[in-house]
C-alpha positions in Angstrom: 0.0 0.0 0.0 2.8 2.4 0.8 4.4 1.8 -2.6 1.2 2.8 -4.4 0.8 5.9 -2.2 4.4 6.9 -2.9 4.4 6.2 -6.6 0.9 7.4 -7.6 0.4 10.2 -5.1 4.0 11.1 -4.3 3.5 10.8 -0.6 7.2 10.9 0.3 7.7 14.1 -1.6 5.1 16.0 0.5 6.8 18.5 2.7 4.0 19.5 4.9 4.9 19.2 8.6 2.7 21.8 10.3 0.7 20.4 13.3 -1.6 17.7 12.1 -1.5 18.6 8.4 0.6 15.6 7.4 -1.7 13.2 9.1 -4.8 14.8 7.6 -3.4 14.6 4.1 -2.4 11.0 4.6 -5.9 10.2 5.6 -7.3 12.0 2.5 -4.8 10.1 0.3 -6.0 6.8 1.8 -9.6 7.7 1.2 -8.8 8.7 -2.4 -7.0 5.4 -3.0 -9.8 3.4 -1.5 -12.3 5.2 -3.8 -10.2 4.6 -6.8 -9.9 1.0 -6.0 -13.7 0.7 -5.4 -14.4 1.9 -9.0 -14.9 -1.3 -11.0 -13.0 -0.3 -14.2 -10.0 -2.6 -14.8 -7.3 0.0 -15.3 -4.4 1.0 -13.0 -4.8 3.5 -10.2 -2.6 6.2 -11.9 -4.7 5.8 -15.1 -7.8 6.3 -13.0 -6.4 9.4 -11.5 -5.6 10.8 -15.0 -9.0 10.0 -16.2 -10.5 11.7 -13.2 -8.6 14.9 -14.1 -9.7 14.9 -17.7 -13.2 13.5 -17.5 -15.6 14.9 -14.8 -18.1 12.1 -15.4 -15.5 9.5 -14.6 -14.7 11.4 -11.4 -18.3 11.2 -10.5 -18.2 7.4 -11.1 -15.2 7.1 -8.8 -16.9 9.2 -6.0 -20.1 7.3 -6.2 -18.3 3.9 -6.2 -16.2 5.0 -3.2 -19.1 6.4 -1.2 -21.3 3.3 -1.8 -18.4 1.0 -0.7 -18.0 3.1 2.4 -21.8 2.9 3.1 -21.6 -0.9 2.9 -18.9 -1.2 5.5 
């Protein structure tokens, strides 16, 4: 998991150290990764990130898939 966070979201390059900001961003990255993984399209996480940046409807699919998977838990 750490490798994916480091490679696709460049977690190790983040230089935010103020109070709880680093922990908060780590939590947001984990949530984003879980939402990307919950989306059923069979492409890699970095490709899903790129598609989300370009295509707002795909971003909506990822958010809906992520939120429904969180609701099931």
